[in-house]
C-alpha positions in Angstrom: 72.2 115.8 109.0 73.5 112.7 109.9 76.5 111.3 111.7 78.6 111.1 108.9 77.9 114.8 107.6 78.4 115.9 111.4 81.9 113.9 111.5 83.0 115.2 108.1 82.0 119.1 109.3 83.8 118.7 112.4 86.9 117.6 110.3 86.8 120.2 108.1 86.7 123.0 111.1 89.7 121.2 112.7 91.2 120.9 109.1 90.9 124.8 109.2 92.4 125.0 112.7 95.4 122.8 111.6 96.1 124.9 108.6 96.1 127.9 111.0 98.3 126.2 113.6 101.0 125.0 110.9 101.3 128.3 109.2 102.0 129.9 113.1 104.2 127.1 113.4 106.1 127.7 109.8 106.4 131.5 111.1 108.0 130.6 114.4 110.2 128.4 112.7 111.2 130.9 109.7 111.8 133.4 112.9 114.6 131.1 114.6 115.8 130.1 111.1 116.6 134.0 110.0 117.3 135.6 113.7 118.3 132.7 115.8 122.0 131.8 114.6 123.2 128.3 115.1 121.0 127.6 118.0 118.2 129.1 116.6 118.6 126.9 113.1 118.4 123.7 115.1 114.9 125.2 116.8 113.6 126.4 113.3 113.9 122.7 112.0 112.0 121.2 115.0 109.1 124.0 114.4 109.1 123.4 110.8 109.2 119.7 110.4 106.4 119.8 113.8 104.5 121.8 111.3 104.7 119.7 108.2 103.9 116.6 109.8 100.7 118.1 111.9 99.5 119.2 108.6 100.0 116.3 106.7 98.3 114.3 109.6 95.3 116.0 109.4 94.9 116.2 105.8 95.4 112.5 105.7 92.6 112.1 108.1 90.4 114.3 106.1 91.1 112.7 103.2 90.5 109.2 104.7 87.2 110.6 106.1 85.7 111.5 102.6 87.2 108.4 100.9 85.3 106.1 104.0 82.2 108.3 103.6 82.1 108.0 99.3 82.7 104.3 99.5 81.0 102.9 102.6 77.3 103.9 102.9 75.4 103.1 106.2 
């Protein structure tokens, strides 16, 4: 197993953790949105936006790593 495969497997592992963390962030944001009232809605936006941005960053990193692995051979 080479360095590229190790890097991709690590990214896959962290991608799985990021999906779980984003699901938890969405659940917390939804809880604040439903039960928080006016102050909870402002907290919910932070949780929802943070979860979405984190998920986009991790998915983008994995896509970039796959693209580099397919196009550049060492």
